[in-house]
N, C-alpha and C positions, 0 to 999 in steps of 0.2 A: 551659304545656306546650312543649317543643321539638319542632319538626318539621323535617324535611329536604326541601329542594327540589331536583330534578334538572331543570335547564333546558337545552334545546337551542335555540340562535339560529342561523338558517340564512339564506343569501342568498334573496331573493325568486325564485322559479322563473322569473319573466320577466326577470330580469337576468343578465347575463354574470357568471360566476364565474371570474375570472382564475386564481385558485390551482387550482381544481377542473379547469380546462382544461389548465393545465400539467401536472397529475399524470395527467389522462386521456391525455394525448398521450405520456407517459413510460412508461405501462403496456406498450405495444408493445415498447420498448426493453428492458424487464424480462422479457419472455418471457410476458407476461400480455395478450395482445391481446383477450381475452373480457371485461375490465373497461374500462367507459366511462362516460361521463356523471357524473364524480366532482364532488361539491359538497362544498365545505368550509367549516364553520361552527364555532361555539364550544359547548363543553359546560360548564355552571357549576353548581356544588353549593354550596349555602348552608343555613345554619341560621336558622330564625326562631321567635322565641319568640311564642306566641298562645294565646288561650284555647280556641279550636277549630280543627279542620282548615279549616274555611270561612273563619275570619279569617285563618289563615295564607295560604290560596290568594288572598285579596284583596291582603295585603300583598306577596306575591311578584309578583302581577300588576302591581302599582303599581310595584314596582321595575324590572320589566322594561320597562314603558312609559317610565318616567322616566330610567333609566340604561342598563340592559342591553342593550337593542335599540334600533337605529336603524330605526324603522318605516318610514322612506322606503325602505330598501334590503333590510330583513331581516324576518322573521318569527320568532316564538318559540312554544314549547309546553313545558309543565312538568308534572311530577307531584310531589304532596306525600306524604311517607311519615312515619308516626307514628300516634299515637292518632288 
């Protein structure tokens, strides 16, 4: 079966996010001073072939740990869609 995974990779909350800080600082210049504490990360969509949803979950978790996420600086969460 084919499953689809939606993965979000974000900087750890304890670490500085320079991109997010730059965007936060720019919000006032855009007339949006109410917006702050912006954090910028990655959104990844992929398809995985697996016999069950649980097997797909394990494969996506492995891909995140081995390649998609630098766990020293980032954390990830994902959702699996399909049967």
